[in-house]
N, C-alpha and C positions, 0 to 999 in steps of 0.2 A: 403398164408393162410390169411384169414380175420377173426378177433375176433370181433363179434358184440355183444355190451353190451348195456343194458338199465337199469337204476335205476329209481325207481319210487315211488309215493306215491298215494294209492287209495283213492277215496271218502268214502269208506266203513269204518264202525267201526272195529277196531283191533279184530281179532278173530271171526268175524261174518260169518254166512253162505255165505253172499254175497262176503266176502273177499276170502273164501276157494273155492267158485265157480269160481271166477275170476282166481285164481292161478291154478285151475284144467284145466280151458280153455286154459290157457297160456302154460301149460306143453304139450298139444296137439301138439303145434308147433314143438316139437322134432321129430315128425314123418314125417315131410315134407322132400321131397327129398333135399339132399345136407346138411342138418343140421347135425353137428357133435358136440360132446362134449357139449351137451345141459345141462344148470343148472339153476334151479330156486333157488333163494337165498334170505335169510332174512338178512336185514341189522342189524348190532349190533352196529354200531358207533353212537355217538351223534353228529358228526362233520357235519352232512348234514340233510336236512328235509325228505330224502327218507326212505321207509320202506323195499322195495323188489328190487331185480334185477333179470334180465335174462341174461344169457350169453351163446353164441354159436359160433361155429367156421364153417367156409366154406373153401373148398380147394382153391377157386379162385373167382375172381369177377363174372365169369358167374354163379357159383353155388349160390352166394349171390344174383345176380339179379334174378335168377329163384325163390328163395325163397321169395324175396320182392314181386314178380309179381304173386305168386302162389294164386289161388283163395281162398284157406283156410286161408292164411295169410292176404290177402286183407279183407276178411270177418271178421276176428278177430279184425283188426284194426277199420274197420268201424262200426261194430256192438257191439264190447265189449270195445276195448281200448279207443276210443274217448269218450265214454259215462261214464266210470268208473275210468279213471286215473285222478287224480287231477293235478299232476306235474311230470316231468320226465326229465331225460338227457340221450341222446343216444350217444354213442361213438363207432366208428368202428376203430379198430387197425389193422395194419399189422406189422410184425417183422421189428424193425429198424436195418438197417445195414449200416455201414460206407463205 
């Protein structure tokens, strides 16, 4: 299992139509093949500069790679993410075992 997470700050004004439109576009990623446990999250902590997060799980590396290379994901990154995200932190986890 791989948990793909990204926390981010948008260039848009909080509560704006542009912010809502971005988040609605991001939620469409949940429909891509291989995506499980998708969540769109609002940051409530003041311990970092980010406002939102996306979290999703994939059964394995193959499913994650298919998602990463899916044309709808590539389009989202190129046409929306790169233009509207101010800063972000991406982390991919897998369960830790000793």
